[in-house]
N, C-alpha and C positions, 0 to 999 in steps of 0.2 A: 618506688615511692620515697618520700622524704623520711629519714629516719632509718632506713635499712642500709646502712654504710657499706661500702666498698673501698678497697685499698689497692694501690699499687707500690711494691717494693723494687724499685729499680737499683739493680747493682752494677754500676757503670765503671769504667777504667779509671776515672778520677774520683767521682762521688758516688756516695750510696744515698738514695733519698726515698723515704716513706711519705706518701701522700694518701690521706684518708679524705674520702668524699662523702656528701650527705646522702647521696643517691646514685644510681649508676643511669640516669636518664640523659635527656639531651641537654639540660643545663646543669651539671653537677657542680656543686660549690665546695671548695677544698675546707674541711674542718679541722685537718691537722696537715702541715707541711714543713718536714725538717730535712735537712741533708747533714751528711757528714763528709769530709774530704779526706778519704782514706788512701787514695793514691795506688789502687790494686794494679794499675798498669805501668807503674813506674818501674823501669828495668826490665820489663817482659821481653823486649827486642833483643836485649844483650843476654839475657840469662836462660830465657825460654819458661820462667817460671814466675807466679805470683811471688811479690816480695814479701817475706815474714812478717816484718812489720805491718805492712799494709793488710794482710790477712787477719793478723791480730786486732787490728784497729777495726776492720770490717766486722769481725765476730762480737766484739764488744757493743758496737752501735747495732748490729743486728739483733742481738739480745734484748737491747732496750726497746727496738722497733716492734720485736715480737710481743713482748709485755704490753705495750701501749696498744697495739692492735687487738689484743684479745680484751683488754679492759674497755676498749671502745666498742666491743662486740661487732667488729667487722664482719660482715655477713659473707663476703667474698674477697679473697686476697690472691692477686696476682703477683708472683714473685718472678722477676725477669733479669737475667743475667746477660751482659753484652760482650763488647770485643775482648776486653782483658781475661775474663774467664774462659771464653770459647777458644782463644789461642794459646792459653799456657798449659804446658804439660802437667802441672798439677792442679789444673782447674777442676776435673772430675773430682778428686779427693776434696777439694774446698767444697764444691757443691755438696758432696755427700755429708760434711759436717754442717753446712748450712741446714740441709733439710732435717737433720736429726735434731738441731737446736730450736727450729721454727716450727716444724710439724707441717710444713707445706712442702710441695713439690717445686723445684727451681727450674724455670724454662730457659735454658741457654739457646738464645736465638741466634741466626744466621745474619750475615751482614744484609742480605736481602730482606729478611724478615724485620730487621731493624729499620731498614729504609721504609718498608711499608707501613709499619706501625707509627713512624713518626709522620709520614705524610697524612696518615689518617688523623693524627692529633692535629696537624694544622688544617685539615679541612674542617674537623669539630669547630675549630675557632675562627676560620675563614671559610665559610661555605662556598664562597664565589671565587677561591683561590685560582689564579691563572699563573703558573709559572714554575719555578723548581723549588723544592724544599731542599735545604742543605742542613743536615744535622751534624754538628762536630762535637764528637765525645772526646774523652781523653785519649782513645785508642785509635779511632777511626772516623772518617767523613763518609757519611751517606748522602747521596744525591737521588732525587726522583722528581720527574716531571708530573705536574698536577694540572688538570683542566677539565671543566665541565664535570667536576666531583669524580673524576676517574684518575687513577694512576697509570702513569706511562713508563717510559724508559728509566731505568735505575741503575746505581753502581753503588759499591762501598771500596773504599781505598784506604790504606793505613797511613793516615795523615793526621790522627790525633797528636796534640801538643806533647803529651807523654810518650807517644811513639817516636816522634821524629826529633825530638829534644829540644833545646834551647838554641834560639838563633844567636850565636855568638856576633859580636862586633866584626865586621868585615866579611861575613859569610852569607850576608842576605841573597846575594846572586847565586851562590851554589845551592842554598835552600829553595830559591825560587824555581831554579831548573829542575830539582828533584819533584817539587810539587806540580810542575807543569808536566812533567813526564807521566805522572799519573793522571792528571785532568785530560791529557791528550787521548788516554784510551776510552773516554766518554765522549765520542765525537758528536754525540746527539745533544752536548751542552750547548752547541750554536743556536739550538732552538729557544734559548733563554733570551735572546737579544731583544731589547725593548719591552721585555715583560718584567717581572717580579721575582726577585730571590727571596725566599722565607728563610730566615736564618733561625735556626733552632739550636739550643745546647748552652751550657752554663757558661762557658767562656765568650761565646758570641753575646749573650745577654749582657755580660759585664763590659763588653766593648760598647754596646749601646747605653748602659748606664755612664760610661766614661764619656761618651760623646754627647750625652744630654747635660753632663756637668759642665762641658766644656762651652757649650754654646747657651747656658743657662735656659734650659728648655722647661717651660712652666708646669709640665704634667710629669709625675714621677712613675707613670704606669708602663712598664716595659713592653707589655703586649700591645701590638698594632703601632709602635713607633716606627715611622716610615723616613727614610733618607733617600735623597737623590744618589744615584751611583758616583757622580764625580766628586760631590762634596764628601761622600764617605771615603772615597779612594784617598783624597787628599790627606785625611784623617788617619787612615790606615797606614799610609807610608811612613808618616813620622811615629806612629804607636809602635810599629815593628822595629823602629831603631831606638826605642827608648829604654833606659837603663831599668834595672829591677827596683833600684830605690826610688827613681821618680814614678814608675807605675804604682808603688804602693802607696804614694801621696795622693793618687786620684781619688777623690770623694766616692764613697759607695763601693770601692773594690776591695775584697777582702786580701790580705796578704798571699794567701796560698793560690787564690784565683789569679792574682796578679802575677805570680811568678810564670804563668803560662800565657799570659795576654799578648806578648809581642809575637809568639809564634802563632798564636790563633788569629792575630791581626794580619800576618803574612799571608795564611792561608785563605782567608776571606779575601783579601786583596787580589790573590792569585784567581779566585774563583770570579771575581768581578771582571778581571781583565779578559779571562777566557769567555765568559758567558754574556758579557756586556748588558746586563739588565737595565732597565731604565731606572730602578730603585730596589732598595733593600727594606723589607718588613721584617721586623724582629718579632718572634712569636715566642710566648711563654707556655703553649700549648705544644707538645711533642709526643714522644713515646708513651708517657704515662696517660695521656688523654686519648692517645690512640688505642690503648688496651681496652678502654671503656667504650670507644666509638665503636670498636670492632665487633662489639657484642650487641649492638643495636640493630633492630630490624629497618629495613628500607624506608619503612612508614616513619620511624622515629628519628631517622637522619634527615628526613626531609623538613621537620619541624624547624621553625625559626628559634634559635637559642636565646636571643634576646628576649623575643616575645614570650616564650616559655618561662624564662626567669622572672620577667616583668610580672606576669600574671601570677606566679607563686608568691612574689613579694607583696603584691597587692592582697592576696588573700590572708597573708600573715599579718598586713600591717594596717590595712584601711580601716576606718571607724565604722563603716557600714558594708554589707555585702557588694563588693565592686561590680560595677556595670559599665566596664569600659567600652563595650560596643556602642552602648546609648551615647556615651559622651562624643565619641568619635563620629557617629552618624550626626549628631547635632551639630558639630562644628565644622565638618568637612565642606558644607556650601560655600564657606568663606573662601575655600582653596581648591577651585573646580581643576586646576592643572598640576596637581602633585605628582612628582616622580616617585616611584616605587621606593626609592631609597629613603625620602623623607616620610612617605606616607606609613612606612612602618616604624620609624621614629615617632611619629604623632600617635600611633596607636600604642606604643610603649610609654609615652607621657601620659595618655589617658589612664593607663593602668597604674602609673606611678604617682598621679596628681595629688594623692592623699597620704602620701608616705611619711611626711613629716608632722602630722597633725598633733602627735603627742609631745611634740618639743615645745619649750618655752615660745611664746608668739613672737618675741623679740628675734629669736634665732631659727625660726622655721625656714625662712628663705635661705640662709646660708647653708643649714644643715642639709636641706633638700638638695642643694646645688652640689655641695661636696660629696653627698652620698651617691647621686647618680653619675658624677663626674668619674668616680673611683670604683663603680660598680665591677665586682669580680666575675663578670660574665663575657661569653663569648659574643661574635657577631656585631662588633663595634670597632670602627678605626677612632682615633683620636678627635678628628672633626665631628664625629658622631657624638663622642661624649660630651663635647662642648655644646652641640645642639641641644641634647636633653638637659644639661645643667642649666643653661640660660632660659629653657622653655620653663623649667621648674622653678627657678628662681623668679621669673615674671609672675608666674601663677600666684606665689605667695606674696610678693612686696610691690610688684607693678612695675619694677624697674631694673636695671642691672648695673646699679651703683655699688657693687662689691668689689673689693681690691682682688679677691681671687678670681672674679670673673672677667675684671679688666685684664688681668694678667694672661689668660687664655683665649680671650674672644678673637684674637688675630688669627688662630688656627682654622677658623670658619671663615669662608669667603662671605663677602657682605650680602649678597641674595639670601643665603641660607641663614645667615645671622639674623637678618630681618624676618624672615618666615618662623625662625624659633621664637623671637619676642611676639609676634603676631599669635602664635599658637599659644604662648604662655598667657597673654591677655584673654583669649577665647576661653582658655580653661579657668581663669580668675572669674570671668563672668558666669561661666557654668557652674562652678562650685558655689559662688555666692548665691545665684538664683535659685538654686536647689538647696542650699544649706549643706551640700555634701551628700544629701539623700537624691542620688542622680537619676532615680526612677521618675522624680518630678519632672525631669526635662522632656519626658515624653508627652507632657502636655503643652509644649513650646516647641517652637522650631524657626531656624534661622532659613531666611529665604534670599535670593539675589532678586532684586528688582529689575524689571526690563529697561528702565531708564537710567539704570546705574544705582550703585550702592545697595544696601540689604534692609531687611526687615526682621525685627523679632516679633514673632506673632504668638500672642497669647490668647487663649479662649477659656471659658468657665471659670473652674475655680482657681485656674494658674493667674488670672488677673491679681489675686491676692499677693503673689509672690512679688508684685512690684514695690519699690521703694527708693529712698534718696540713694542708698548705696548701690543698687542695682543701676540707677541712672548713671551713677559715676563710673561704673565698669563699663557700661556701654559707651559711654563718651571715651574712655580710655582705648577700648577696642577699635572704636571708629578712627581715632587718631592713629593708631597703629597700622591699620590696614588702609589708611589714606582714602576712606568714603564713607558717606553718611550711613547711619543705621537707625531705622525709625523703630520705634516701639510701637506695634500695632496690635488692635482688638477689634471686635466686632462693634465696640460702642464708641471708641476714641482713636486718635493717633497722636503720638507725641514726638517730637524731634528730640 
């Protein structure tokens, strides 16, 4: 239930992060998300111990996170430690001190468990994932095959940037050979060919951010950012040989994260060379989301995260009790050949169609467009986000003449762009005809005419809903779908 907050404290080799979610269901939304780069894994390979300064920094930040979790009344907190803590000789003593301070048990998970939870996190964000999940932490790389919502072969390797160190100039070939020797132990990685690599982990997300900046990508949402392998490989090759000073100047990349970026780029480049995926999709969902997903029942996992989130937003924001199923049933006769992918997006649009009603009328379209484009929910790729944004923009203003929309519409292929616009016009008519009280739509219906075109059929008291503004909306929808729409009643018929 919303309001019953849950959290995950992830104690990694490079960063420590607390994420608090509004609930533990299928579409949790973070209400707090903060990380501290403590570098617990720095030097573990050489000394066998967690560094003193790293532990001190971690304890300071964990004290802070513990206070915040208590103040937020987090109902359930998972505390998970990964590679650096499990491999260090002084890891158990450090864990004991952590548990004393925060009053929660610390689960030091194995590499296999880390791979499993990361894969579950990806499945929570991409329910139809088919490929290999690669999670690069500071100390290790976890790889696991996913398909048909099931987990397959997996491996964990000591290839984190803090573990293998900085790639010095002239040493790329030696580092590549070392990485390849580890990857060779996962012969099943050949099954990745032609599929998708789902890239998880802060360093790889920073690479995505850097690549977005390089090509002036119009959406700043990392989750779902997809790049063809060849295009990304070319960039990784240059990034792996970039100096620290140059990396630190990349927009959006922090200085401390930038220090490990060349090594992270080389590891990703070698994974692509070995696995030969068709593309890489970057995921903001990983181990932390996997912890939540792991506790769901099978029935809860089967639910569509987008539709769950859209329904909850509708209940919180709509002027009237939302009836998205009524709107969906009303407009779908216009689109008899919908693909499942677009059908679920249209259902989400029906739920979100009143989301901007409380904004100033001059800004409802822009606000609605930007809000759905950037929704912090799972189950969407970037083209899907544009589809939702354009549909909602047209629902409010009847056109797509917005600079922010023009910047992103190229991410949607022309046929789907046209469909989004048509759906937007249909929603605009539906909300105008009913005044937003969508139960009134049940007194009307759209039907396909045998000779071509459509009819808007009204009867009884619904005839009183007609007016000049409705006529204009009908004409706009007719133009969008490229077919005549007649307004029909038992007493008259108007073109």
